[in-house]
C-alpha positions, 0 to 999 in steps of 0.5 A: 169189414171196413169195405162194408162201412165205406160202402154205407158212408158213400150210400149215404152221402149220396142219398145227402147229395141228391135229397139237395139237389131235388130240394134245390129243384134238380132231378136227378137221374142215375144209371150205370156204368154198363149202362152207359158204357154199353150202351149209350145211347139208349142211356141218351134216349131215356134223358131226353124221354125225362125231358120231355116228360118236364116240358123241356125241349130237345133237339139231339144228334142222335145217331151218334157218329163220326170216331168219337161219338160227339153227341150234342144236345139242345134243350129249350123249356117251354115253360111260360114260368 
């Protein structure tokens, strides 16, 4: 029972944080740990797709290379406002 109460409180806190970020103009994209750990390239492609829809130019170093699998994203706003 205590675990359920804690999870509900965390979910409520998380929803409030997302609401505040949205009000500040941020878009929150959620991924599970399994998605990030099990298929990082798909996760990155999803982020790039969201940015591209917002007219943000993204250059990436995909596919991931090297022993540490580092990724470099160069993000440029295409918005002239």
